[in-house]
N, C-alpha and C positions, 0 to 999 in steps of 0.2 A: 383508524387504526383506535384501541383504546387502548391506555397509555397506565399502568401500574405506579401509584404516586406513594412514595415515601415523604419520608419528614420534610418539612420547609424550616429551614433554621429562623428566617427572618421574615415578617410581613412586612411586605414590600405591594408598590404602588405600581399599577401594571398602566400602560398608554397602549392602546389598543386602532388595530386598521380603522375600527368604524370614529376614530376619533375621541371615543369617551376614556374612561377608566374604573378598575374593578382593582380589591383589593385582593390578595394573597396572602392566606392568613394560616396557620395549620399546615396541613399534607399537600403538598406540591409536587410537579417532577419539572425537570428544565430538559428538553427534547432539541437536538439541532435541525432545524427546518426553515431553510429561506422565508423573510416573515411573506414575501408577496406568493410563497406556496400555502400559504393559510388560508384555512375557510373553515370558521367557527364561530359561534356567536360571541358580539361582546362582549358579555358578561364573563365568559366563561375564556376566554386568550386573551392574551395582550404584549405587549414587548418591552423587557425590561435591559434599561442596561446596565450589563454586570462590569464593566471593565472599563476603564478611561481610554481605550482603545476604540471603543462604542461597538465592542460583542455585544451582538442581540439574540438576547434567547425567548422564549416562549415558555409562560407557566398555565398549566392548566388545573383544576381545582378536584378534590381527592374523589370526585365524583367519575372522572375519566374523561376526556376530551376527543373526540372523535374529531381529524384533521383528515382533510382530504384535499391535495391541490385541483383549483378549480381548471378548466382544459385550456382554458385562453394563456396560463402560465407554463403550464410543459411545450417548452419550446426550446430547442438546441443552447440559444442562450445559456437559459435558463439551468439546463443540466447543465451545460459545462460549467457554470459562476457556481454550481450547488456543489459540482466536486471538486474543483479548485478549491474553495471555502473551508470543506469537509476534512481535504488535506492537510491542509494550513492550520487546521482549527487543532486536530489531535497529533499529525508530525509536527508542527512550527509550534506555534507557543504554549498550550496546553506541556508540551515535554520539556520544552526550553525552563519553563517557570518552576518545571518540579526542579530542574536540575541547579538552577539560580537560586532555589529557596532558599538553603544555607548560608549561602553569599548576603544577598536580600536581608535575612536575620542580623546579620553581622555588622552588617554598614549600618544599620540602627540602632544594635547597642553601641556603635562607636558613633551615633549624633549626628549621622549625617545624611538630609533632610530627602525627600523623593525628587523635588525641584530640582536639589545640586545635580544630581545623578542624572536627570533630564538634559541640562546646561551641559553636562561633563562629556555624554554620550556625544552632543550633538559637535562639541567643540573637534572632536574624537572623528568625526563623521568629515570634516571641515578638513584634519590633518589627509584624510586618506584621499579626499577629493582632487586637495590642489596639490599636499607634497607628492602625491604617485600618482595619479590618473593622469593629470595635466601635464607630467612627464612620460606617460607610458608604461610607467610601472602596474600594470591593471592586477596582474597576483596579486602585490605587496597591499593593492589598494581595495581589492576586493573582503583580504582576510581582516584587515584594518576596520573596515568598516562594518564587518561581519562583527566583530566582536563588539566594536561600539552601538553597533545595531540590538546586540541584547541589553541595554539598558532602555529601551521600549516595555521591553518587557518586566524587568526589574521595576522600573518607577512605580507602576502602577500597582506590582503585589506590594512595594513597600506602603504605598496609600493606602493600602487597605488593611494592613495586616497593621499600622498604626492607628488607624481607625482615622485617618486625617483627608481624605480623598475629598477636592476640593473643586469648584467651577474653574476657580483660576490655574489650579493644575492641569486639568481641561484644556484648557486654553494654552495654555506653555506647552505642555505635549504635543497637542494641534501645530503650532508656530513652528514649535520646534525641526518639526517632521517637513513640513515643507521648507524651513530652511535647508534645511540636512537633503531633503528630494533635490533641491535647488541646487545649493553645492554639486550635489553629483553629477548633476550633466552639465553643469558650466564645466566644472571639470575636463571633462573627454569631450566639450568646445575648446577647450584652448588646446587640448591635443590635437584633435583633427583641426584645427584652424593653422596652426605651427604645421603640418605636414603636408598641406595642399587637400585631402582627398574633401572634396567639395559636397561628394553625395554623400558620404558619413556624417560631415558638419553638419550637413540641413536633415537627415535624421533627426540628429540630436539634437537641434533645435526645434526643430518639432516635438520629439519627447520632452523638453524641458518646459514648451509655452502647451501644449494638450495637456501633461501632467496634471498644471496648477488648474486647469480649468477643471478639469476631472475633479479637481477636491473641492473647487468652487460652486462648480453647478450644487453639490451635492448640500454643502455650508449656506447656499442662500436658498436653495427651497426648503433648507429647515427654520432658517428665519423667513420666513415668510410664515411656517406654519404648517408647510407639509415636510413631509419624511420623500426620502428617495433613496431605498434601500435595493437597487439594482448597478450593478457594473461588472462590466465583465474582464475589464480590467483597472484594477485598485493598485493600493502602495504597496500589496506585499507582491504580487504579480508585476509591478514594473521592477519592483527590487530584485526580482527574482530572475525574469528575462534580463536586464543588462546584467546583473551578477555574471550567468551563464555565459552570455556573450565576449564580457569581460576576459573570465580567464581562459577561453576558448582563444582568445587573442593573444593573450599576456603568455600563454603557453604553445605559440606558435601558427597559430591557424587564422592566420590576420584577417580573414572574410570573418570571422563568427561575432566580432563586438557590429560591425557594421550590418551585418544582418540581423542582428538580434534590435539591434535600434529602429529598423527600418519595420520588424515589426508589432514593436512595441507601440511607433509611429502610427502605425495603423489601428493597432488595439486601442491606444487611445482613444483617437478622433472619433471611433468605433462606439465607445464610453461615450463620452462629452450625447453624440447624437441618442445613442441610446436611452441616459438619461431626463435630457431634455423631451425627449419624445413621450416618455413614462409620466414625466412629471403633466404633460400636456392635455396627453389623455384622459389621465386621474381626474384635470381640472375639468375638462370638457364632460367628463361623465359626472361630475357633482362628486366626486369620491376623494374620500382621503387618500390618500398615495402610500 
């Protein structure tokens, strides 16, 4: 497809799938496609981190860019991942950011830093996980964690609005995310350890470990100079699956959370293997992942 390209507000250095870089200056277009589903010239297409949550977009120059997914990328996994990412980006963070924009501006005027919002949000998740989920009060836990999770959208928006986005802020954000994820599953584990439901306990333990490994594989690949933009079940999907299951159990369907935990456990294990295979396959081919 050929993209019509409006004005690009800033000059951005792009990191491409070929491992080289180009500069987007003047007219450009942002379009939502998975990095692994792109086939275009290294000079014309690259990826740019546009938020602290590592959301990636592709940019093309004003002459237009023809982008076509390679046949090897059209797989059921790629299709499902693309659909879930699109839903989450349109309905989730983008819409939420617009709703929270007035609050973000008010906090900035009050002198609240983005990093403080990140830490406070994580503390709220800890309260929801250990104060409510660990006691089986899943509806309250989900509501508290949902509200506190909004800070994950606000902190990045605040940093960009203030022009203070930093590598330390990104590191803090990722670290707090790992703590929050671990706390959520630790609270569930505590509950099922007390009730004696061993199958649900086992599923929660698998989710705790596999979820951390899913994130680690990507981080380690990037630390080695490679990218790993694949993953059927990432953080947003994990939280949605376990949140829906917790609500079902909270409203009286006892099977809801155990079922969602087993579904999530299977999906997380698959995602670990998917990422490892992706990196291994591209390394063997001598390509940038």
